[in-house]
C-alpha positions in Angstrom: 54.5 2.7 -47.6 52.8 0.0 -49.6 55.3 0.3 -52.4 58.2 0.2 -49.9 57.3 -3.2 -48.5 56.2 -5.0 -51.6 57.7 -3.7 -54.7 60.8 -2.1 -53.2 63.1 -4.9 -54.2 62.1 -4.9 -57.8 61.1 -1.2 -58.4 64.5 0.1 -57.2 66.6 -2.7 -58.8 69.7 -1.2 -60.2 69.3 2.2 -58.6 72.6 3.8 -58.3 73.4 6.6 -55.9 76.3 9.0 -56.2 79.4 8.4 -54.1 79.7 9.4 -51.3 76.1 9.3 -50.0 74.2 12.6 -50.2 72.1 13.3 -47.2 69.2 15.6 -48.1 68.4 17.9 -45.1 65.4 20.1 -44.5 67.5 23.3 -44.8 71.1 24.3 -45.5 73.2 23.5 -42.5 76.6 24.5 -41.2 79.4 22.6 -39.5 80.1 22.7 -35.8 78.2 22.7 -32.5 77.0 20.2 -30.1 73.9 18.0 -29.7 72.8 16.9 -26.3 70.2 14.3 -25.4 69.3 12.3 -22.3 69.0 8.5 -21.8 67.3 6.7 -18.9 70.1 4.1 -18.5 73.7 3.4 -19.3 74.5 1.3 -22.4 75.4 -2.3 -21.7 77.9 -2.8 -24.5 79.4 -1.3 -27.7 79.6 -4.7 -29.3 77.0 -5.0 -32.1 76.9 -8.8 -31.9 75.9 -8.7 -28.2 73.6 -5.7 -28.0 69.9 -6.3 -27.5 68.6 -3.2 -25.8 68.1 0.4 -27.1 70.4 1.8 -24.4 73.2 0.2 -26.4 71.9 0.1 -30.0 70.9 3.8 -30.1 74.6 4.6 -29.6 76.0 1.9 -31.8 73.8 3.2 -34.6 75.9 6.4 -34.5 79.2 4.7 -35.2 78.5 1.5 -37.2 77.1 1.5 -40.7 74.3 -0.6 -42.3 74.1 -1.7 -45.9 70.7 -0.1 -46.5 67.8 1.6 -44.8 64.7 3.6 -45.7 64.2 7.2 -46.7 62.8 9.3 -43.9 60.9 11.3 -46.5 59.3 8.5 -48.5 60.0 5.3 -46.5 61.4 3.8 -49.7 64.6 1.8 -49.5 67.8 3.8 -49.8 71.5 2.9 -49.7 73.8 3.5 -46.8 77.1 1.8 -47.2 75.6 0.2 -50.3 75.7 2.8 -53.1 73.5 0.6 -55.3 72.0 -2.8 -55.7 70.7 -5.1 -58.4 68.0 -7.6 -57.9 68.2 -10.9 -60.0 66.6 -14.2 -60.2 63.1 -13.0 -59.2 64.3 -11.6 -56.0 66.3 -14.5 -54.9 69.6 -12.7 -55.5 70.7 -9.2 -54.7 74.0 -7.8 -55.7 75.1 -4.9 -53.4 77.8 -2.5 -54.6 79.6 -0.7 -51.8 80.9 2.8 -51.7 84.4 2.7 -52.8 86.6 4.9 -50.6 84.6 4.5 -47.4 86.9 4.0 -44.5 86.8 3.2 -40.8 87.9 5.8 -38.4 91.3 4.1 -38.1 91.8 4.5 -41.8 91.2 0.9 -42.9 88.9 0.5 -45.9 85.3 -0.6 -45.3 84.8 -3.3 -47.9 83.2 -6.6 -48.8 85.3 -8.5 -46.2 83.6 -6.4 -43.5 80.1 -7.1 -44.9 80.7 -10.9 -45.4 82.3 -11.2 -42.0 79.5 -9.3 -40.2 76.8 -11.4 -41.9 78.7 -14.6 -41.0 78.9 -13.6 -37.3 75.3 -12.4 -37.1 74.1 -15.7 -38.5 76.3 -17.8 -36.2 73.9 -19.6 -33.7 76.7 -19.7 -31.1 76.9 -15.9 -31.1 73.1 -15.6 -30.8 73.1 -12.1 -32.3 69.8 -10.2 -31.9 69.9 -9.7 -35.7 70.3 -13.5 -36.5 66.7 -13.8 -37.8 67.7 -11.5 -40.6 70.1 -14.2 -41.9 67.9 -17.3 -41.7 64.7 -17.9 -43.7 62.6 -20.9 -43.0 65.6 -22.5 -41.3 67.8 -22.0 -44.3 70.7 -19.5 -44.3 71.1 -16.6 -46.6 74.4 -17.1 -48.5 76.7 -14.1 -48.6 79.5 -14.1 -51.2 82.3 -11.7 -51.9 82.3 -10.8 -55.6 85.1 -8.3 -55.4 86.5 -5.9 -52.9 83.4 -3.6 -53.2 80.7 -6.0 -54.3 78.8 -8.6 -52.3 76.1 -11.1 -53.4 73.3 -12.3 -51.2 71.4 -15.4 -52.2 68.1 -15.9 -50.4 66.4 -19.3 -50.1 63.2 -17.5 -50.7 62.4 -13.9 -51.7 62.7 -11.8 -48.6 60.3 -8.9 -48.6 62.3 -6.4 -46.5 65.7 -7.4 -48.0 66.5 -3.8 -48.9 65.7 -2.1 -45.6 67.5 -4.3 -43.2 69.5 -2.5 -40.6 72.0 -5.0 -39.3 75.3 -3.5 -38.2 78.5 -4.0 -40.1 81.6 -4.3 -37.9 85.3 -4.0 -38.8 86.6 -7.5 -39.7 90.2 -6.4 -38.9 89.1 -5.9 -35.3 86.6 -8.6 -34.7 87.9 -11.3 -37.1 90.9 -12.5 -35.0 88.8 -12.7 -31.9 86.1 -14.7 -33.8 88.6 -17.1 -35.1 89.9 -17.6 -31.6 86.5 -18.4 -30.3 83.0 -17.0 -29.9 83.6 -16.0 -26.3 86.6 -13.8 -27.3 84.4 -12.1 -29.9 81.6 -11.5 -27.4 84.1 -10.0 -24.9 85.2 -7.3 -27.4 84.1 -3.7 -27.2 82.6 -3.9 -23.7 82.2 -0.8 -21.6 85.7 -1.1 -20.2 87.2 -0.9 -23.7 89.0 2.5 -24.2 86.8 4.5 -26.6 89.8 5.1 -28.9 89.8 1.3 -29.6 86.2 1.4 -30.8 86.5 1.9 -34.5 83.8 3.9 -36.3 82.3 3.7 -39.7 79.4 6.0 -39.0 78.9 9.7 -38.6 80.4 9.8 -35.0 83.0 8.0 -33.0 83.2 7.4 -29.3 85.2 9.9 -27.4 84.5 9.1 -23.7 82.2 7.3 -21.4 81.7 7.8 -17.7 79.3 5.2 -16.1 76.2 6.8 -14.7 77.0 10.1 -16.2 77.5 10.4 -20.0 78.6 9.1 -23.3 80.3 11.6 -25.6 80.8 11.0 -29.3 82.6 13.3 -31.7 82.4 13.7 -35.5 84.1 11.0 -37.5 86.3 12.8 -40.1 86.4 9.6 -42.2 82.6 9.4 -42.7 81.4 9.0 -46.2 78.4 11.3 -46.2 78.0 14.8 -47.8 75.1 17.2 -48.1 73.5 18.3 -51.4 76.2 21.1 -51.6 78.9 18.4 -51.3 79.9 19.6 -47.8 80.9 16.8 -45.4 78.4 15.6 -42.8 77.7 15.1 -40.0 77.6 18.8 -39.3 77.7 18.4 -35.5 81.1 18.3 -33.9 79.9 16.7 -30.7 77.0 14.3 -29.6 76.5 13.8 -25.9 74.2 11.3 -24.2 73.6 12.3 -20.6 72.5 9.4 -18.4 69.5 10.6 -16.4 67.6 7.7 -14.9 64.3 9.5 -14.3 61.9 10.9 -16.8 61.1 13.9 -14.6 64.8 14.7 -14.2 65.1 14.5 -18.0 62.3 17.0 -18.3 64.1 19.3 -15.8 67.2 19.2 -17.9 65.2 20.1 -21.0 63.5 22.9 -19.2 66.8 24.3 -18.1 68.0 24.3 -21.7 70.6 21.5 -21.0 69.1 19.0 -23.4 68.2 19.7 -27.0 65.3 17.3 -27.5 62.7 15.7 -25.3 59.6 13.5 -25.8 57.0 14.5 -23.2 55.6 11.3 -21.7 52.3 12.7 -20.5 50.0 15.8 -20.4 51.7 17.1 -17.3 55.1 17.2 -18.9 53.6 18.9 -22.0 52.0 21.5 -19.8 55.3 22.2 -18.1 57.1 22.7 -21.4 54.3 25.0 -22.7 54.3 27.1 -19.6 58.0 27.6 -19.8 57.8 28.5 -23.5 54.9 30.9 -23.1 56.7 32.6 -20.2 59.6 33.3 -22.5 61.9 31.2 -20.2 62.7 28.6 -22.8 63.4 29.0 -26.4 61.8 25.8 -27.6 58.9 24.2 -29.5 56.6 21.3 -28.5 54.2 19.4 -30.7 51.6 17.8 -28.4 49.9 14.6 -29.6 51.8 14.8 -32.9 51.3 11.0 -33.3 51.0 7.8 -31.3 54.4 6.4 -30.2 55.8 3.7 -32.4 56.7 1.3 -29.6 54.6 -0.9 -27.4 54.4 -1.4 -23.6 53.4 -4.7 -22.1 53.6 -7.2 -19.2 55.3 -10.5 -19.9 55.3 -13.5 -17.6 58.1 -16.0 -17.3 57.2 -19.4 -18.7 60.6 -20.9 -17.8 60.3 -20.3 -14.1 62.4 -22.4 -11.7 59.2 -22.7 -9.6 57.1 -25.4 -11.2 53.9 -23.9 -9.7 54.6 -20.5 -11.2 55.7 -21.9 -14.6 52.5 -23.9 -14.8 50.4 -20.9 -13.8 52.0 -18.5 -16.2 51.5 -21.0 -19.1 47.8 -21.0 -18.5 46.0 -18.9 -21.1 43.1 -18.4 -18.6 45.5 -16.9 -16.2 46.9 -14.5 -18.8 43.4 -13.5 -19.9 42.5 -12.9 -16.2 45.5 -10.6 -16.0 44.4 -8.8 -19.2 41.0 -8.2 -17.7 42.8 -6.4 -14.8 44.3 -3.9 -17.2 42.4 -0.7 -16.5 43.6 1.0 -19.6 41.3 4.0 -19.2 42.9 4.8 -15.9 46.4 4.2 -17.3 45.8 6.7 -20.0 44.2 9.3 -17.6 46.6 8.9 -14.7 49.9 7.8 -16.3 49.6 9.7 -19.6 47.3 12.6 -18.6 44.8 11.6 -21.3 47.4 11.6 -24.1 47.4 8.0 -25.3 45.5 5.1 -26.7 44.8 1.5 -25.5 47.1 -1.0 -27.2 45.7 -4.4 -28.1 48.0 -5.5 -31.0 51.7 -6.4 -31.3 52.0 -4.1 -34.3 52.4 -0.4 -33.5 49.4 1.7 -34.1 51.1 4.2 -36.5 52.1 1.3 -38.8 49.0 1.6 -40.9 50.2 -0.8 -43.6 49.9 -3.7 -41.2 48.2 -2.7 -38.0 44.6 -3.9 -37.2 42.4 -3.0 -34.3 40.1 -6.0 -35.2 41.4 -8.3 -32.6 39.9 -9.8 -29.4 40.0 -7.2 -26.6 39.9 -8.2 -22.9 38.2 -5.1 -21.6 38.7 -4.1 -18.0 36.6 -6.4 -15.9 37.7 -7.6 -12.4 34.6 -9.8 -12.3 35.7 -11.7 -15.4 39.2 -11.9 -14.1 38.0 -13.4 -10.8 35.8 -15.9 -12.7 38.7 -17.1 -14.9 40.9 -17.5 -11.8 38.2 -19.4 -10.1 38.2 -21.8 -13.0 41.9 -22.3 -12.3 41.1 -23.3 -8.7 41.5 -19.9 -7.0 38.0 -19.8 -5.5 38.5 -18.6 -1.9 40.6 -16.1 0.0 42.7 -16.6 3.1 42.3 -14.5 6.2 44.6 -11.9 4.7 42.3 -11.5 1.7 44.5 -13.2 -0.9 43.1 -15.8 -3.3 44.2 -19.3 -2.6 43.7 -22.7 -4.3 42.6 -25.9 -2.7 46.1 -26.5 -1.3 46.2 -23.1 0.3 48.6 -21.7 -2.2 48.4 -17.9 -2.5 48.0 -16.4 -5.9 51.0 -14.1 -5.9 53.9 -12.9 -8.1 56.5 -10.2 -8.4 56.2 -7.5 -11.0 59.2 -5.3 -12.0 59.8 -2.5 -14.4 62.7 -0.1 -15.1 63.2 2.5 -12.4 62.8 6.1 -13.4 60.4 5.4 -16.2 57.5 7.2 -14.5 54.9 6.2 -17.0 55.7 2.5 -16.7 55.9 2.8 -12.9 52.4 4.3 -12.8 51.0 1.7 -15.1 52.5 -1.1 -12.9 51.0 0.5 -9.8 47.6 0.7 -11.4 47.7 -2.9 -12.4 48.9 -4.0 -8.9 46.1 -2.0 -7.2 43.4 -3.6 -9.4 44.9 -7.1 -8.8 44.8 -6.5 -5.1 41.1 -5.6 -5.2 40.2 -9.2 -6.3 42.8 -10.9 -4.1 45.8 -11.3 -6.4 49.0 -10.5 -4.5 51.4 -8.5 -6.8 54.6 -7.3 -5.3 55.8 -4.5 -7.4 59.2 -2.8 -7.5 61.2 -0.8 -10.0 64.7 -1.9 -10.8 67.6 -0.8 -12.9 66.9 -1.2 -16.7 70.0 -3.2 -17.5 69.3 -5.6 -14.7 65.7 -5.9 -16.0 67.1 -6.8 -19.4 69.5 -9.3 -17.9 66.7 -11.1 -16.0 64.6 -11.2 -19.2 67.3 -12.4 -21.7 69.8 -14.4 -19.6 68.6 -17.9 -18.7 70.5 -20.2 -16.5 72.2 -23.3 -17.9 69.0 -25.3 -17.2 66.9 -22.7 -19.1 65.2 -21.2 -16.1 65.0 -17.5 -15.4 64.5 -15.8 -12.0 61.7 -13.2 -12.6 57.9 -13.6 -12.4 56.6 -10.7 -14.5 58.2 -7.7 -16.2 56.6 -4.5 -17.6 58.8 -3.4 -20.4 58.4 -2.2 -24.0 59.8 -2.7 -27.5 60.6 -0.1 -30.2 58.3 -0.6 -33.1 59.1 -0.1 -36.8 57.6 -0.1 -40.3 58.4 -3.7 -41.0 56.9 -6.6 -39.0 59.4 -9.0 -40.2 62.1 -7.2 -38.2 60.3 -8.5 -35.0 61.1 -12.1 -35.9 63.7 -12.1 -33.1 60.7 -11.8 -30.7 58.1 -14.0 -32.3 59.9 -16.9 -33.9 60.6 -19.8 -31.6 64.4 -19.5 -31.7 64.4 -15.8 -31.4 66.8 -14.2 -28.8 63.9 -12.0 -27.6 61.2 -14.8 -27.5 60.9 -13.4 -24.0 58.0 -15.3 -22.4 59.4 -18.7 -23.4 63.1 -18.2 -24.2 65.3 -20.9 -25.6 69.0 -21.2 -24.9 71.6 -20.0 -27.4 69.3 -19.4 -30.3 67.5 -22.8 -30.0 63.8 -23.4 -29.6 62.4 -23.5 -26.1 62.1 -26.9 -24.4 58.3 -26.7 -24.3 56.3 -24.8 -26.8 52.6 -24.1 -27.2 50.7 -24.8 -30.4 49.9 -21.1 -30.9 53.6 -20.3 -30.7 54.2 -22.7 -33.6 51.5 -21.0 -35.6 53.0 -17.6 -34.9 56.4 -18.8 -35.9 54.9 -20.1 -39.2 53.1 -16.8 -39.8 56.2 -14.7 -39.2 58.2 -16.9 -41.7 55.4 -16.5 -44.3 55.2 -12.8 -43.8 58.9 -12.3 -44.3 59.0 -14.4 -47.5 55.8 -13.2 -49.2 56.1 -10.2 -51.6 52.4 -9.5 -52.3 51.3 -6.6 -50.1 47.7 -7.7 -49.7 48.8 -11.2 -48.8 51.4 -9.8 -46.3 48.7 -7.7 -44.6 46.4 -10.8 -44.3 49.3 -12.8 -42.7 50.1 -10.1 -40.2 46.4 -9.4 -39.4 46.1 -13.1 -38.5 49.3 -12.9 -36.5 47.9 -10.0 -34.5 44.7 -12.0 -33.9 46.6 -15.1 -32.6 48.7 -13.0 -30.3 45.7 -11.1 -28.9 43.8 -14.3 -28.3 46.7 -16.1 -26.5 48.4 -13.2 -24.9 52.0 -14.4 -24.6 52.5 -10.7 -23.8 49.8 -8.5 -22.4 49.7 -5.0 -23.9 48.9 -1.9 -21.9 48.7 1.6 -23.5 50.4 3.5 -26.2 51.5 7.0 -25.2 51.0 9.9 -27.6 54.2 11.2 -29.3 54.8 14.7 -27.9 58.2 15.8 -29.3 59.9 19.0 -28.1 63.2 20.7 -29.1 65.2 23.8 -28.5 65.0 26.3 -31.3 68.8 26.4 -31.4 68.6 23.2 -33.6 68.4 23.3 -37.3 67.7 20.6 -39.9 64.6 19.5 -38.1 61.2 18.5 -39.7 58.5 21.1 -39.7 55.4 20.3 -37.6 53.5 18.8 -40.5 56.2 16.3 -41.3 56.9 15.0 -37.7 55.8 11.5 -37.0 56.8 8.8 -34.6 58.3 6.6 -37.4 60.9 9.0 -38.4 61.0 11.4 -35.4 61.9 15.1 -35.5 64.7 15.1 -38.1 65.3 13.1 -41.3 69.0 12.3 -40.5 71.3 13.1 -37.6 73.8 13.9 -40.3 71.9 17.0 -41.3 71.0 18.3 -37.8 73.0 21.4 -36.9 73.4 24.0 -34.2 72.2 27.5 -35.2 74.1 29.1 -32.4 
């Protein structure tokens, strides 16, 4: 891991991979068969420049390529569309050489024009792509230049530590280019959910076949894909990849127990027990690996600092208020009740499994209703009305709405536990679950005046091995700077001093190559976040992966982790029967 993040750019300079890309599986595979998974919500778009949520990006990643990524075996940088690269000028320049012969599913070549175009659009502030932070360093753009049809040059204003493991999507210029030149809105309107799947061009292992809202997304193997296995057989092996929309975790479990889904991540001990009982009763041919790791993502509550109600905006911006809410987090009960004991308290913005950067040495607001009440009293909420709710001197009740995504039973229970503890000291929390995509809309779509219409949201983020990839959350102009969101990729109208400090730390972390210095920067980052609580962390569930034994190409038990998952590549997963 350490070598990956610090020395990767230099140590692997000039590394050349064979064309096409060879995907090394865990065992010899065979072509054919289907792979079936479940998702808790519909995607929102197929457009890589608009997508912000995993319901969309998890599917987009199956049909759009990236230049590079990291090895699931070693976490070292490895090429995807880029077959090799050369680092020059002390890391300020990287020359990427693309795989000649790679083609989109419509037969057009995937070449430097696609890469340059995609980088240009992702960097365009008007587009406000979720990947934009990967193209701007310290306010200066990365310059992308076409050298020839299959060579591109990236010039960085400063050395960029994760330059070789970036995962931004490359889109077909011949599809998106005319729309972009006609206007940003035309580009953003492309590849929405009403677009016929045949018009969504693929450069990845699968291509869209059909989509039925509220039911399923079906992808089929892309015959033009540029991947092979180590016997030179084309991959992906799987002929069909189906995502069934099942908006409830328990219903997802039921599908797995019925053998109708191939993989499942048990959310708590009760679900683990149900899977084990079914396996031991010889009623399910499957394996489960309880507590294999801690999940890579984070769950948290975020308050809206751009509220149209001045009282709530002022309240949510008070660090004493947020600390009071943190003291109402009964994480022990959340772990016991929501996770069945399989989980850990989360205090830091960096995922627990990311050992290279994670620290537990941060301020912790332990569960203490008394301390919460004391902090709220310091904010003026010293007495209760006849209904038992805390009020200030003007009789204003301390109340807010809390929403999370419907069907995520773990988050729903966490929200209920928080609401119940708040009620005990007189804080009125109106909790309700809502559709996930509506949740994302409320969080990320401010009105023209910059206000948003939610109070508090319980949601999560997927984690990763590289903290710099969360710059879209933590830098001031990030499209996921969710507590205090600016408009159109601009800084928020009002910022706090600690936000400026975090912004600075994230920029320094991204442009520092020394591993020890990077760790120090991100440790300080975690301390600042924990002290000021722009978002308030809850608990991290254990990673309890399960799968049907009909699948091949999966990791053995000892290699499973929450960073990579159950298989090294989807390209080398296959159906045994």
